[in-house]
C-alpha positions as CSV (number, residue, x, y, z in Angstrom):
1,E,6.0,11.4,4.1
2,Q,3.5,11.0,1.6
3,A,6.3,8.7,0.1
4,A,6.2,6.7,2.9
5,I,2.7,5.6,2.0
6,L,2.9,5.3,-1.9
7,A,5.2,5.4,-4.5
8,Q,3.7,5.7,-7.6
9,A,5.0,4.2,-10.6
10,P,3.9,4.1,-14.1
11,F,2.5,1.4,-16.0
12,P,5.5,-0.8,-17.6
13,H,4.5,-0.9,-21.3
14,A,7.2,-3.1,-21.7
15,Y,6.7,-5.2,-18.4
16,P,9.4,-7.8,-17.7
17,G,8.0,-11.4,-19.2
18,T,6.5,-10.7,-22.4
19,A,5.8,-14.3,-23.6
20,R,2.4,-15.3,-21.1
21,Q,3.9,-17.3,-18.6
22,S,2.9,-21.1,-17.6
23,S,-0.4,-21.4,-15.5
24,A,0.5,-24.0,-13.0
25,N,1.3,-21.9,-10.5
26,P,-0.1,-18.2,-11.1
27,V,0.0,-17.5,-7.2
28,S,4.2,-17.1,-6.8
29,S,5.6,-14.2,-8.2
30,G,9.0,-16.0,-9.0
31,P,12.0,-13.7,-9.1
32,E,10.1,-10.4,-9.6
33,M,9.2,-10.1,-6.1
34,S,9.1,-6.3,-4.8
35,S,10.5,-5.3,-1.4
36,K,6.6,-3.6,-0.7
37,P,3.3,-4.2,-2.3
38,V,2.5,-3.2,-5.3
39,V,-1.1,-2.8,-6.3
40,T,-1.6,-2.5,-10.1
41,Y,-5.5,-1.3,-10.9
42,W,-6.8,1.7,-12.3
43,A,-5.7,5.4,-10.9
44,G,-9.1,5.5,-9.2
45,R,-11.2,3.6,-6.3
46,G,-13.0,1.4,-8.4
47,R,-13.1,-2.4,-6.4
48,C,-9.3,-2.2,-5.4
49,E,-10.0,0.9,-2.6
50,P,-11.3,-1.5,0.0
51,L,-7.8,-3.1,-0.4
52,R,-5.6,-0.4,-1.0
53,C,-7.8,1.0,3.0
54,L,-6.1,-2.7,4.3
55,L,-2.7,-1.9,3.5
56,A,-2.7,1.2,4.6
57,A,-4.7,0.6,7.9
58,G,-2.5,-2.4,8.2
59,G,0.5,0.7,8.4
60,D,2.1,-0.9,5.2
61,V,3.7,1.2,2.3
62,F,2.7,-0.1,-1.5
63,E,3.3,1.2,-5.0
64,S,0.9,1.7,-7.1
65,R,1.1,0.7,-10.8
66,N,-2.0,2.5,-13.1
67,L,-3.5,0.8,-16.3
68,T,-4.1,3.7,-18.7
69,C,-4.3,1.8,-22.1
70,K,-5.4,-1.8,-23.3
71,A,-1.4,-2.4,-24.1
72,D,-0.9,-2.1,-20.0
73,M,-3.7,-4.8,-19.5
74,Q,-2.2,-7.0,-22.2
75,A,1.8,-6.6,-20.9
76,L,0.2,-7.6,-17.1
77,I,-1.9,-10.7,-18.7
78,A,1.4,-11.9,-20.6
79,T,3.6,-12.4,-17.2
80,G,0.8,-14.2,-15.9
81,K,0.3,-12.7,-12.8
82,L,-3.4,-12.5,-13.4
83,A,-5.0,-16.1,-12.5
84,Y,-8.4,-14.9,-14.4
85,D,-7.1,-12.4,-16.3
86,Q,-8.8,-9.6,-13.8
87,V,-7.5,-7.1,-11.5
88,P,-7.4,-5.6,-9.2
89,L,-3.6,-7.6,-8.8
90,V,-2.1,-7.3,-5.1
91,E,1.6,-8.6,-5.1
92,I,3.0,-9.5,-1.5
93,D,4.5,-11.8,0.0
94,G,5.7,-13.3,-3.2
95,L,2.4,-14.0,-3.8
96,N,-0.1,-12.8,-6.9
97,L,-3.5,-12.0,-4.9
98,V,-6.6,-11.4,-7.6
99,Q,-9.9,-11.6,-6.9
100,V,-11.5,-9.1,-4.2
101,Q,-12.9,-11.0,-1.4
102,P,-10.3,-13.4,-0.5
103,T,-7.3,-10.6,-1.4
104,A,-9.2,-8.8,1.5
105,G,-9.2,-11.9,3.5
106,Y,-5.2,-12.7,3.0
107,L,-4.7,-9.3,4.2
108,A,-6.8,-8.5,7.2
109,Q,-5.1,-12.1,8.2
110,R,-1.5,-10.3,7.9
111,Y,-2.2,-7.3,9.7
112,G,-4.5,-8.8,12.7
113,L,-7.7,-7.7,11.3
114,C,-8.9,-10.9,11.2
115,P,-10.4,-12.2,14.4
116,S,-8.9,-15.9,15.1
117,D,-12.5,-16.9,16.7
118,A,-14.4,-18.6,13.9
119,A,-17.5,-17.6,14.6
120,K,-16.0,-13.0,15.1
121,A,-14.2,-13.9,12.2
122,Y,-17.4,-15.0,9.9
123,E,-19.0,-11.6,11.5
124,A,-16.1,-9.3,10.3
125,K,-15.9,-10.7,6.5
126,A,-19.8,-10.7,6.6
127,I,-19.5,-7.1,7.4
128,W,-16.8,-6.7,4.7
129,A,-19.0,-7.9,2.3
130,S,-21.9,-6.2,3.5
131,A,-20.1,-3.1,3.0
132,D,-18.7,-3.9,-0.6
133,D,-23.0,-4.7,-1.3
134,A,-23.1,-0.8,-0.1
135,R,-20.8,0.8,-2.2
136,G,-22.1,-0.9,-5.2
137,P,-23.7,2.1,-6.3
138,M,-21.0,4.1,-6.5
139,L,-18.7,2.1,-8.6
140,S,-21.0,3.4,-11.7
141,F,-21.0,7.2,-10.5
142,P,-17.5,8.1,-12.5
143,F,-19.4,6.6,-15.6
144,H,-22.4,8.6,-15.7
145,G,-21.8,11.6,-13.2
146,D,-25.5,12.1,-12.4
147,L,-24.6,13.0,-8.4
148,E,-28.8,13.2,-7.9
149,K,-29.3,9.9,-9.3
150,T,-26.2,8.2,-7.3
151,R,-28.2,10.1,-4.2
152,E,-31.2,8.8,-4.8
153,D,-29.7,5.0,-5.1
154,L,-27.9,5.3,-1.6
155,A,-31.0,6.6,0.3
156,G,-33.3,3.8,-0.6
157,P,-34.2,1.2,1.8
158,Q,-32.2,-1.3,0.4
159,A,-29.1,0.6,-0.4
160,L,-26.1,2.7,2.2
161,L,-28.2,4.4,3.9
162,G,-31.3,2.8,4.0
163,R,-30.5,-0.6,4.5
164,Y,-27.0,-0.5,5.7
165,A,-26.0,1.9,8.1
166,T,-29.0,1.2,10.4
167,R,-27.4,-2.2,10.8
168,W,-23.8,-1.3,11.7
169,Q,-24.9,2.1,14.0
170,A,-27.5,-1.4,15.4
171,T,-23.9,-3.2,15.2
172,L,-21.8,-0.3,16.6
173,E,-24.2,-0.2,20.1
174,R,-24.3,-3.8,20.3
175,S,-20.7,-4.2,20.3
176,G,-20.0,-1.3,22.9
177,G,-17.9,-0.2,20.4
178,P,-15.7,1.8,19.4
179,Y,-14.8,-0.7,16.6
180,L,-17.8,-3.1,14.9
181,L,-16.9,-6.0,16.6
182,G,-15.8,-4.1,20.1
183,A,-12.5,-3.2,21.5
184,E,-10.1,-4.6,18.7
185,P,-10.4,-3.6,14.9
186,S,-10.9,-5.9,12.1
187,M,-11.3,-6.3,8.1
188,A,-15.3,-4.9,8.9
189,D,-13.9,-1.5,9.9
190,V,-12.3,-0.7,6.6
191,G,-14.4,-2.0,4.6
192,V,-17.1,0.2,6.3
193,W,-15.1,3.2,6.5
194,E,-14.1,3.3,2.8
195,A,-17.7,3.1,2.2
196,L,-18.7,6.1,4.1
197,D,-15.2,7.5,2.7
198,F,-17.1,6.7,-0.6
199,Y,-19.8,8.6,0.0
200,R,-17.6,11.5,1.7
201,D,-15.6,11.5,-1.5
202,I,-18.6,11.9,-4.0
203,F,-20.8,14.3,-2.4
204,G,-18.1,16.1,0.2
205,H,-17.6,16.8,4.0
206,A,-20.7,18.5,4.3
207,A,-23.1,16.8,2.8
208,F,-21.7,13.2,4.2
209,A,-22.0,14.7,7.4
210,A,-25.6,15.6,6.7
211,A,-26.7,12.3,5.4
212,F,-25.2,10.5,8.3
213,A,-26.5,12.7,11.1
214,G,-29.0,10.4,11.9
215,F,-26.2,7.7,12.8
216,P,-23.8,9.1,15.3
217,K,-22.6,6.3,16.0
218,M,-21.4,5.8,12.6
219,L,-19.8,9.2,12.2
220,A,-17.9,8.3,15.5
221,H,-17.4,5.6,13.9
222,Y,-15.5,6.9,11.1
223,E,-12.9,8.8,12.8
224,Q,-12.0,6.2,15.0
225,V,-11.2,4.0,12.2
226,L,-9.1,7.1,10.5
227,S,-6.6,6.0,13.3
228,L,-5.5,3.2,11.9
229,G,-1.7,2.1,10.6
230,R,-1.3,5.1,7.7
231,L,-5.2,5.2,6.6
232,R,-5.7,8.8,7.7
233,E,-2.0,9.5,5.5
234,W,-4.1,7.7,2.7
235,R,-7.4,10.2,2.4
236,D,-5.4,13.0,2.8
237,T,-2.8,12.7,1.0
238,G,-1.6,9.3,-0.5
239,R,-4.3,9.0,-2.8
240,A,-3.8,13.0,-4.7
241,A,-0.2,10.9,-5.2
242,V,-2.1,8.3,-7.8
243,F,-5.4,9.0,-8.5
244,L,-6.5,11.1,-11.6
245,P,-7.8,14.7,-11.5
246,D,-11.3,13.8,-12.1
247,W,-14.0,11.0,-12.0
248,A,-14.6,11.1,-15.7
249,V,-11.0,11.1,-16.7
250,Y,-10.8,7.7,-14.4
251,A,-13.8,6.1,-16.9
252,E,-11.7,7.3,-19.9
253,A,-8.8,5.1,-18.3
254,V,-11.0,2.4,-17.5
255,R,-12.4,2.3,-21.1
256,A,-9.4,2.8,-23.0
257,T,-7.6,-0.2,-21.3
258,L,-11.1,-2.8,-21.9
259,Y,-12.6,-1.5,-24.9
260,S,-10.3,0.5,-27.1
């Protein structure tokens, strides 16, 4: 069943198309269109993980291509698929989606996780953006490995526990749940879930439960969102098939790709 959520492929060093393609239409995938979404990033959470979680919550299967060295990035750039020479890249529906926020918006609309009402859609996207802000201090953790510093950064008055969890808890109380906007799930729920899950991933389940004990609706929401699509499967087994075995090894892969 693990293969149902994700087919992992090594990054092709001989990426199809060695000469850089024209950027006149950088979004179109052309003849290499895959039958399933393809996600290209490093083998760790980083800025890509909220997008993987949207794919999983939408019930989709996807292939992962992991960058490991500078040649991987150069080969990918040469295809012309990266409009701004940056990852993550999500190849889906014949499109090459880059930049996290618009990619998230596309995926949310595709999987019915973006409300049709303009005001509700704004609220969902604003909460998604707040989750992106809240997870910020955790992005650097693999590169320094300092648990205590990360814990302190996340507990500050303008951080995950000091600001964002309080606002999300209040949003759940107002909406009546079980989701942030009420009865129906949205991209907001997936974004917030991933931020909490990032904390859980770094500190462990016991520390996660203790840190969020003052936010019971958030803890209930975390479990509720796990029921969406293949998200539980991705959390429990899918990541293990794709991610590098520890944070420092992931950080070294990023450095090797960008700076070697």
